[in-house]
C-alpha positions as CSV (number, residue, x, y, z in Angstrom):
1,M,61.2,46.9,104.8
2,A,58.7,45.5,102.3
3,N,55.2,46.8,102.6
4,K,56.3,49.6,104.9
5,D,55.4,53.2,104.1
6,Y,58.6,55.1,103.4
7,Y,56.8,58.4,103.4
8,E,55.5,57.7,106.9
9,L,59.0,56.8,108.1
10,L,60.3,60.2,107.0
11,G,57.2,62.0,108.3
12,L,56.1,63.0,104.8
13,T,53.1,62.9,102.5
14,K,53.2,61.3,99.0
15,D,53.3,64.8,97.4
16,A,56.6,65.7,99.1
17,T,59.1,67.5,97.0
18,E,62.7,66.3,96.4
19,E,64.0,69.1,98.8
20,E,61.4,68.2,101.5
21,I,62.6,64.5,101.3
22,K,66.2,65.6,101.7
23,R,65.4,67.9,104.6
24,A,63.4,65.3,106.4
25,F,66.1,62.6,106.0
26,R,68.8,64.9,107.2
27,K,66.9,65.9,110.3
28,L,66.1,62.2,111.2
29,A,69.6,61.0,110.3
30,I,71.2,63.5,112.7
31,K,68.7,62.4,115.5
32,Y,69.2,58.7,115.1
33,H,72.9,58.6,114.0
34,P,74.8,55.7,115.7
35,D,77.5,58.1,116.8
36,R,75.0,60.1,118.8
37,N,73.2,57.0,120.1
38,Q,76.0,54.6,121.0
39,G,74.6,51.3,122.3
40,D,71.0,52.2,121.5
41,K,69.8,49.3,119.3
42,A,66.4,50.9,118.7
43,A,68.0,54.1,117.4
44,E,70.4,52.0,115.2
45,E,67.4,50.1,113.7
46,K,65.6,53.4,113.1
47,F,68.6,54.9,111.4
48,K,68.7,51.9,109.0
49,E,65.0,52.3,108.2
50,I,65.1,56.0,107.4
51,N,68.3,55.4,105.4
52,E,66.5,52.7,103.3
53,A,63.5,55.0,102.9
54,Y,65.7,57.8,101.6
55,Q,67.5,55.5,99.2
56,V,64.1,54.7,97.6
57,L,62.5,58.1,97.7
58,S,65.6,60.0,96.5
59,D,65.9,57.7,93.4
60,P,63.3,58.8,90.7
61,Q,62.9,55.2,89.4
62,K,62.5,53.5,92.7
63,K,60.2,56.3,94.0
64,A,58.0,55.9,90.9
65,Q,57.9,52.1,91.5
66,F,57.1,52.6,95.2
67,D,54.4,55.1,94.4
68,Q,52.8,52.7,91.9
69,Y,53.1,49.4,93.7
70,G,53.7,50.4,97.4
71,T,56.9,48.3,97.5
72,T,60.3,47.9,95.8
73,D,60.6,44.3,97.0
74,F,59.5,41.8,94.3
75,N,61.0,38.7,95.8
76,G,58.9,35.9,94.2
77,G,56.4,38.5,93.1
78,F,55.8,36.8,89.8
79,G,55.3,33.3,91.3
80,Q,51.6,33.1,90.4
81,G,50.5,33.7,86.8
82,G,53.6,35.7,86.0
83,G,55.4,33.0,84.1
84,Y,58.5,33.1,86.4
85,A,57.5,30.7,89.3
86,G,60.5,29.2,91.1
87,Y,63.0,31.9,90.1
88,D,65.0,33.3,93.0
89,F,64.6,37.1,93.0
90,E,66.5,37.6,96.2
91,G,68.8,40.7,95.8
92,F,67.0,41.4,92.6
93,D,66.7,45.2,92.2
94,M,64.2,46.3,89.6
95,G,65.8,49.8,89.6
96,D,69.1,48.2,88.5
97,I,67.3,46.2,85.8
98,F,65.6,49.4,84.5
99,S,69.0,51.0,84.4
100,Q,70.4,48.1,82.4
101,F,67.5,48.3,80.0
102,F,68.1,51.9,79.1
103,G,71.8,52.3,79.4
104,G,72.3,53.7,82.9
105,F,70.2,56.9,82.7
106,T,70.6,59.4,85.5
107,G,68.0,61.8,86.9
108,S,64.4,62.2,85.9
109,S,65.2,63.5,82.4
110,G,66.3,60.1,81.1
111,R,69.5,61.5,79.6
112,Q,72.9,60.0,80.2
113,Q,75.3,62.2,82.1
114,S,78.5,63.0,80.2
115,A,81.8,62.0,81.7
116,N,83.0,65.6,81.3
117,A,79.8,67.2,82.7
118,P,80.3,69.5,85.7
119,R,79.7,67.9,89.1
120,R,78.9,69.4,92.5
121,G,81.5,69.0,95.2
122,E,80.9,67.1,98.4
123,S,79.0,68.7,101.3
124,I,80.6,68.5,104.8
125,E,79.0,68.1,108.2
126,Y,80.6,70.1,111.0
127,Y,79.7,69.9,114.7
128,L,80.0,73.2,116.6
129,D,79.8,73.4,120.4
130,L,78.2,76.4,122.0
131,T,77.7,77.5,125.6
132,F,74.2,78.0,126.9
133,E,74.6,81.8,126.8
134,E,76.0,81.8,123.3
135,A,73.0,79.9,122.0
136,V,70.6,82.3,123.8
137,F,72.2,85.6,122.6
138,G,74.0,84.5,119.5
139,T,77.7,84.8,118.8
140,K,80.4,84.9,116.1
141,K,82.6,81.9,115.7
142,E,85.6,81.1,113.6
143,I,85.8,77.5,112.5
144,N,88.5,75.5,110.8
145,L,87.3,73.4,107.9
146,T,89.1,70.6,106.1
147,V,88.0,70.6,102.5
148,D,89.2,69.6,99.0
149,D,89.9,72.8,97.1
150,T,90.7,73.2,93.4
151,C,94.4,72.6,92.8
152,D,96.1,76.0,92.1
153,T,98.9,74.3,90.0
154,C,96.7,72.6,87.4
155,H,93.5,74.5,88.0
156,G,91.5,71.3,88.5
157,S,92.6,69.6,85.3
158,G,94.8,67.0,87.2
159,A,97.4,67.2,84.4
160,K,100.8,68.8,84.5
161,D,100.2,70.0,81.0
162,P,96.4,70.1,80.2
163,S,97.1,70.0,76.5
164,K,98.5,66.5,76.9
165,K,95.3,65.0,78.1
166,R,93.9,62.6,75.6
167,T,90.5,61.0,75.1
168,C,90.3,57.5,76.6
169,S,90.6,55.0,73.8
170,K,88.6,52.3,75.5
171,C,85.4,54.2,76.2
172,Q,85.9,56.9,73.5
173,G,85.5,59.7,76.1
174,S,82.1,58.5,77.5
175,G,83.6,57.3,80.7
176,R,81.5,54.1,80.5
177,I,81.7,50.7,78.9
178,R,78.8,49.0,77.3
179,T,78.7,45.2,77.3
180,Q,76.1,42.7,76.1
181,R,75.2,39.8,78.3
182,Q,72.7,36.9,78.3
183,T,70.0,37.2,81.1
184,M,66.7,35.5,81.8
185,F,65.1,38.3,79.7
186,G,67.4,37.7,76.8
187,N,70.3,39.7,75.5
188,M,70.7,42.8,77.7
189,M,73.0,45.8,77.2
190,T,74.7,46.9,80.5
191,E,77.0,49.8,81.3
192,T,79.9,50.0,83.8
193,V,82.4,52.7,84.7
194,C,85.5,52.5,82.4
195,D,88.3,50.8,84.2
196,V,91.0,52.8,82.3
197,C,89.9,56.4,82.9
198,H,87.7,55.6,85.9
199,G,84.7,57.4,84.4
200,E,86.6,60.6,83.5
201,G,86.6,60.1,79.7
202,E,90.1,61.3,79.5
203,V,93.5,59.9,80.3
204,I,96.2,62.0,81.9
205,E,99.6,61.3,80.4
206,E,101.6,63.2,83.0
207,P,99.7,63.9,86.3
208,C,100.1,67.2,88.1
209,P,102.8,66.9,90.8
210,T,100.8,68.9,93.3
211,C,97.5,67.0,93.3
212,R,98.8,63.8,91.7
213,G,96.2,63.9,89.0
214,K,93.2,64.4,91.3
215,G,92.6,68.1,90.4
216,R,91.9,68.9,94.1
217,V,94.1,69.2,97.2
218,R,93.2,68.8,100.8
219,T,93.3,72.2,102.5
220,Q,92.5,74.0,105.8
221,R,90.1,76.9,105.6
222,K,89.0,79.4,108.3
223,V,85.4,80.6,108.1
224,T,83.7,83.1,110.3
225,V,80.1,82.2,111.2
226,N,77.4,84.4,112.7
227,I,75.2,82.3,115.1
228,P,71.8,83.9,115.4
229,K,70.0,84.4,118.8
230,G,67.9,81.5,120.1
231,V,69.5,78.5,118.4
232,D,69.3,75.1,120.1
233,S,71.0,71.7,120.0
234,N,70.6,69.9,116.6
235,N,69.8,73.1,114.7
236,V,71.6,73.0,111.4
237,I,73.0,76.1,109.8
238,P,73.9,75.7,106.0
239,L,77.0,77.4,104.7
240,R,76.3,77.5,101.0
241,G,79.3,76.9,98.8
242,Q,81.8,76.4,101.6
243,G,82.2,72.7,101.1
244,S,84.6,70.9,98.8
245,A,85.3,72.2,95.3
246,G,83.3,70.8,92.4
247,F,84.5,68.7,89.5
248,K,84.9,70.0,85.9
249,G,83.8,73.5,86.9
250,G,80.9,72.3,89.0
251,P,79.7,74.2,92.1
252,A,81.2,73.6,95.5
253,G,79.3,71.7,98.1
254,D,77.9,73.1,101.3
255,V,78.8,72.9,105.0
256,H,76.1,71.7,107.3
257,L,76.9,73.3,110.7
258,V,75.2,71.1,113.4
259,L,75.0,72.9,116.7
260,R,75.5,71.2,120.1
261,V,74.6,73.4,123.1
262,K,76.1,72.6,126.5
263,P,73.7,72.5,129.4
264,S,73.6,75.4,132.0
265,S,74.4,74.7,135.7
266,T,71.7,77.3,136.6
267,F,68.9,77.2,134.0
268,V,66.8,74.6,132.2
269,R,65.6,75.4,128.7
270,K,62.4,74.1,127.1
271,G,61.9,75.7,123.7
272,T,62.0,79.5,124.3
273,N,61.2,79.3,128.0
274,I,63.7,79.0,130.8
275,F,63.0,77.4,134.2
276,I,64.8,77.8,137.5
277,D,64.3,76.7,141.2
278,K,64.5,79.3,143.9
279,H,65.1,78.1,147.5
280,I,63.8,80.2,150.4
281,D,63.4,79.7,154.2
282,I,60.1,78.9,155.9
283,A,60.1,82.3,157.6
284,Q,60.7,84.1,154.3
285,A,57.8,82.2,152.8
286,A,55.5,83.1,155.7
287,L,56.5,86.7,156.0
288,G,57.2,87.5,152.3
289,M,60.5,88.8,151.0
290,E,62.4,90.8,148.4
291,T,64.8,88.5,146.7
292,R,67.3,88.4,143.8
293,V,66.6,86.0,141.0
294,P,69.2,85.0,138.4
295,T,68.2,85.4,134.7
296,V,70.2,85.1,131.5
297,D,70.3,89.0,131.5
298,G,71.6,89.1,135.1
299,E,70.0,89.2,138.5
300,V,66.6,90.9,138.9
301,S,64.7,91.9,142.0
302,Y,61.4,90.1,142.7
303,K,59.0,90.3,145.7
304,I,57.7,87.0,147.0
305,P,54.4,87.6,148.7
306,A,53.7,86.5,152.3
307,G,52.2,83.0,152.7
308,T,53.9,81.6,149.5
309,Q,53.8,77.8,149.4
310,S,56.4,75.4,148.2
311,G,55.8,74.6,144.5
312,T,54.4,78.0,143.7
313,V,55.6,79.2,140.2
314,F,56.2,82.8,139.3
315,R,56.7,84.1,135.7
316,L,59.2,86.7,134.6
317,K,57.8,87.8,131.3
318,G,60.3,88.3,128.4
319,K,63.2,86.8,130.3
320,G,63.4,83.6,128.2
321,V,65.1,82.7,125.0
322,P,64.8,84.9,121.8
323,L,62.8,83.5,119.0
324,V,65.2,82.6,116.2
325,N,65.3,85.2,113.4
326,S,62.5,87.2,115.0
327,K,62.4,90.7,113.7
328,S,60.5,92.0,116.7
329,D,63.0,90.6,119.3
330,Q,60.3,88.3,120.7
331,R,61.4,86.2,123.6
332,G,60.0,83.5,125.8
333,D,59.5,83.7,129.6
334,Q,61.4,82.6,132.7
335,F,59.5,80.5,135.3
336,V,60.7,80.5,138.9
337,N,59.7,77.5,141.0
338,V,59.8,78.3,144.7
339,I,61.0,75.6,147.1
340,V,60.5,76.3,150.8
341,D,63.3,74.6,152.8
342,T,62.6,73.2,156.2
343,P,65.7,73.6,158.4
344,Q,67.3,70.4,159.6
345,K,69.6,71.9,162.2
346,L,68.6,74.8,164.5
347,N,70.7,76.8,166.9
348,D,69.4,77.8,170.3
349,A,68.1,81.2,169.2
350,Q,66.2,79.7,166.3
351,K,64.7,77.0,168.6
352,E,63.5,79.7,171.0
353,A,62.0,81.8,168.2
354,L,60.1,78.8,166.9
355,Q,58.9,77.8,170.4
356,A,57.7,81.4,170.8
357,Y,55.8,81.0,167.5
358,L,54.2,77.8,168.7
359,A,53.2,79.5,172.0
360,A,51.7,82.4,170.1
361,S,49.7,79.9,168.1
362,G,48.2,78.4,171.2
363,F,50.4,75.4,171.8
364,S,54.0,74.4,172.2
365,A,56.0,71.5,170.9
366,S,56.3,69.8,174.3
367,D,52.9,70.8,175.8
368,K,50.1,68.3,176.2
369,K,47.7,70.9,174.7
370,A,49.5,70.4,171.4
371,G,48.5,66.7,171.3
372,E,45.0,67.6,172.5
373,K,44.6,70.3,169.9
374,K,45.8,67.9,167.1
375,S,43.3,65.2,168.3
376,A,40.4,67.6,168.5
377,D,41.2,68.8,164.9
378,K,41.1,65.2,163.7
379,K,37.7,64.6,165.4
380,R,36.2,67.7,163.8
381,K,37.6,66.6,160.4
382,F,35.9,63.3,160.6
383,G,32.6,64.7,162.0
384,I,32.9,63.0,165.5
385,F,31.7,66.2,167.2
């Protein structure tokens, strides 16, 4: 991915905000996710690219490096005039080196995050199936979520008796261990997660019997969701604070409700417009007719004028899909494509009627005059007489 524009991959400009980067990545990740594109190698490769782009642009240090140099890949980049020719930089991450230089800073503020600092809970992605009509008119759904909630027994502390938790003696409560090592740059101070308290900064002497020291328990939760009118497949509805519980008093994560709309056997949707085919007989097309046309609101009466040709499209204004979150109840239109059917099998009465029509037109299907008339029409067409 070296020398590729990560902003372009996510459809962004260089001044994109952190929230815009997250939003663009989520939209593309849903579109190209391997689970939704099984067997599609191109989609799989695209998913890898946007994932790598997000890993860079969501990291303040890597983003700053990319903004300045246009790359985060420095394999052999110091080979000429840099003093490090011949050194193998493969797998060498400058972001990791910067982190080692300054003790594993987190965020753009440059301050080390405390082991006891509140942390946000995980967000959950939930796929919800809707019928065509539910997506058009909106609905109310009750969904079952599996989340990690705060343990009621220990209230999230993870300890049977919170007063018996003690500060980790190995990391002195920081949750991280600093070690010094020799590198090509000299002596470097690095940080790793404490292997005794696993980054918590505290050691539980007697874990809570309910959550076994985790502070959270897996639970089932029912949530009622209002689906607005006009939603479509791959629309995402955020349910704020409905995800897993946070750590150390941190906020709960969110639920990202991804919608999947089942196709209709009658209608085809494109944006806010609906399309439908209407089959009529040749006699009805020639004479005109009053017909019933199905819409999402129910059947409506429509007069097809005499002489209508196959492929003619009529519009039913305001019979389409509502615009999402529209305060004026604005809706798209429905388009009716007329298909004139030619009968393949005729009974005797139908044959007699058509023969009468031909006779009234000046020729019959079996008469020589029909062939003569057709030949004369061709001669006139090509200017023979």
